[in-house]
N, C-alpha and C positions, 0 to 999 in steps of 0.2 A: 375630544379626549376619550380614550377607551377606559372602561372600568377595570378594576383589578382582575375581576373574573374573566373578562374578555382577553386581557393580556396573558393570563395564565393559560387559557384555552389556545390562544395563538401560539404561545411558546410550546405547548404540548404537541400541537399539530405540526409545527415546524420541526421539532426534534423527531417526531415519528416519521416524517417524510425523509429526513436525512438518513435515519437508520434504515428505512426501507430501500433507499437508493444504494447504500453500501451493501445491503443484503442481495440486491438484484445483481450486482457485479460478480458475485460468486467468491469474493475475497473478503475475509474478515480483516478489519484494520483496527489495531489497538490504539491508534491515535497518537503514537509517539513519533515525533519528527515532522518531516515535510509532508505537504499535500502532494500527491503524485499527479503528474500530468497524464492525460489520456493515453499518450504513446507509451509511457513507462508502465502504467497500470495494465494496459492491454497486453504488453509483452510478458509481464509477470503472470497474468491470468492464463495466457496460452502455454507458458512453460510450466507453471505450477497451479493447475486448476484446483480451486478450493483451499488454497494455502491461507494461513493466517499471517498477516504482516505484523511483525512485532516492533519494527523500527525503520526509520529512513533518515538519511542525511546526505549532504553533498560531499563528494570526495574528488580527488584528482587521481587518475589512473593512467599511466603512460602519457602524461601531458594533457590529458583530456578531462574535462569536468564530467563526472558521471553522478548518478543517483545510486547510492548504496541502499539496497532494500534487504533488511533482515527478515526472514520468514521461517515459519514451520510448515513444511509440506504435509499433505494428507498422510504420508507414510511415517510421519513423526520425526523425520530428520530436519535439522536446522541448517539453513543456508544463508549465505551472504551473496547477493546478486548485484553486480555492477551493470547499470543500464545507462546508455547514452541518451541524450535528449530526444533523438529520433526513435527511441524504443529498441535499439539494437542491444542485445545482451552481450556485454564485453567479457564478463567473467562470472562463473558460478563457483562458489567455494563451499564445500561441505564443511560443517562445523569443525571436523577434525582433519581437514586437508583439502587439496584441490580437486575439483570435479571437472571443470572445463577451463 
C-alpha cells in the first residue's frame, strides 16, 4: 500500500507527463468533448499548426460519421473542421461562413 505522499507524487507526475504530451503535439486542447484519434489529430495539426482545440464531437456529414473539431487558429479565427476516421478533412467552416 502506498502512502498518501507517494500517491500525491504519483498523481502529480502522471498529470505532468500528460500535460507535456499534449504540449509536444503542438496543439492546445481544452479537454471538451472526444479524445482525438492519431489520424484526426495529425490532420488538424498539419492544417492548423499551433491551433487551440476548443471542442470535439461526433457528427454525420453527407452520410458519413466524422469528428467535428472546433478550434481557434493562430490567426485568431475560429473554425469547425469535419474530419473522417482516416484523417481526411471533409469540411472546413470559418465561424461566419464556408471556407472549404
